[in-house]
C-alpha positions in Angstrom: 0.0 0.0 0.0 1.5 3.4 -1.0 1.5 6.7 0.8 -1.5 9.0 0.7 -1.1 11.7 -1.8 -1.4 15.4 -1.1 -4.2 17.6 -2.4 -2.5 18.8 -5.4 -2.8 22.5 -4.5 -0.1 24.5 -6.0 1.4 26.8 -3.4 2.9 30.2 -4.2 6.3 31.3 -3.1 6.4 32.1 0.6 3.5 29.7 1.6 4.3 26.5 3.5 2.1 23.6 4.4 2.5 21.5 7.6 0.6 18.5 8.6 0.3 17.4 12.3 -2.1 14.8 13.6 -3.9 14.5 10.3 -4.7 18.3 10.1 -3.0 20.4 7.5 -2.2 24.1 8.1 -0.9 26.8 5.8 1.4 29.4 6.8 2.9 32.6 5.1 6.6 32.3 5.8 8.8 34.0 3.4 12.5 33.5 3.4 12.0 30.4 5.3 15.2 28.7 6.6 17.2 31.8 5.8 18.7 34.7 7.8 16.0 37.0 6.4 12.9 35.0 7.3 9.9 37.0 8.4 7.2 36.3 10.8 5.1 33.1 10.3 1.5 33.8 9.9 -1.3 31.3 9.6 -3.5 31.5 6.5 -7.0 30.4 5.9 -7.4 26.9 4.6 -7.6 26.9 0.8 -10.2 23.9 0.6 -12.6 25.4 3.0 -12.1 29.2 2.3 -10.3 29.5 -1.2 -11.3 33.2 -1.7 -10.0 34.1 1.8 -6.8 32.2 1.2 -5.9 33.8 -2.1 -7.0 37.2 -0.9 -4.6 36.9 2.0 -1.8 35.7 -0.3 -2.3 38.6 -2.6 -2.3 41.0 0.5 1.0 39.5 1.9 2.7 39.7 -1.5 1.7 43.3 -1.9 2.9 44.2 1.6 6.1 46.1 1.8 9.2 44.1 2.6 10.7 45.0 6.1 14.4 45.6 5.5 16.9 44.8 8.2 18.7 47.6 9.9 21.5 48.9 7.9 20.6 47.2 4.7 20.6 48.9 1.4 16.7 48.6 1.2 16.4 50.5 4.6 18.7 53.2 3.1 16.4 53.5 0.2 13.4 53.7 2.4 14.9 56.5 4.5 15.9 58.3 1.4 12.3 58.1 0.1 10.8 59.4 3.4 13.2 62.2 3.6 12.0 65.8 3.1 14.6 66.5 0.3 13.1 63.6 -1.8 9.5 64.6 -0.9 10.1 68.2 -2.3 11.1 66.8 -5.8 8.7 67.0 -8.7 6.5 64.1 -9.2 8.1 63.1 -12.6 11.5 63.3 -10.9 10.4 61.1 -8.2 8.9 58.6 -10.7 12.3 58.5 -12.7 14.3 58.1 -9.5 12.0 55.3 -8.1 12.7 53.2 -11.2 16.3 53.0 -10.2 15.7 53.0 -6.5 13.3 49.9 -7.0 16.1 48.0 -8.6 18.1 48.4 -5.3 15.3 47.4 -3.1 14.7 43.9 -4.8 15.3 41.2 -2.4 17.3 39.1 -5.0 19.4 42.2 -5.8 20.8 44.5 -3.1 17.7 45.2 -0.9 18.6 42.6 1.9 22.4 43.2 1.8 23.7 44.4 5.1 27.0 46.2 5.5 29.9 44.1 6.7 31.9 45.9 9.4 
């Protein structure tokens, strides 16, 4: 007799499935098993509440990434919140944001911390 198969639900990046005592739970856990892991948050069950599950996933994916203290992403956030940046024209801010967003990407520079 073979093992019982899972439910064939394709989970997006950042979602983990755990099974304990025959009960399956789903958690939002981006960066799992890395130094930049975030807070682990329980999600609605996709079988019983698929709309709530996907709504929460979309909300979490749109949420701003919290950068570590001293990282490049935090530096960019500080610059964007500075009064000097806020006084710039909207077109200038839009132009600058194109390049600043590249630095903030998690797979690029955003999570890099200085080595002292």
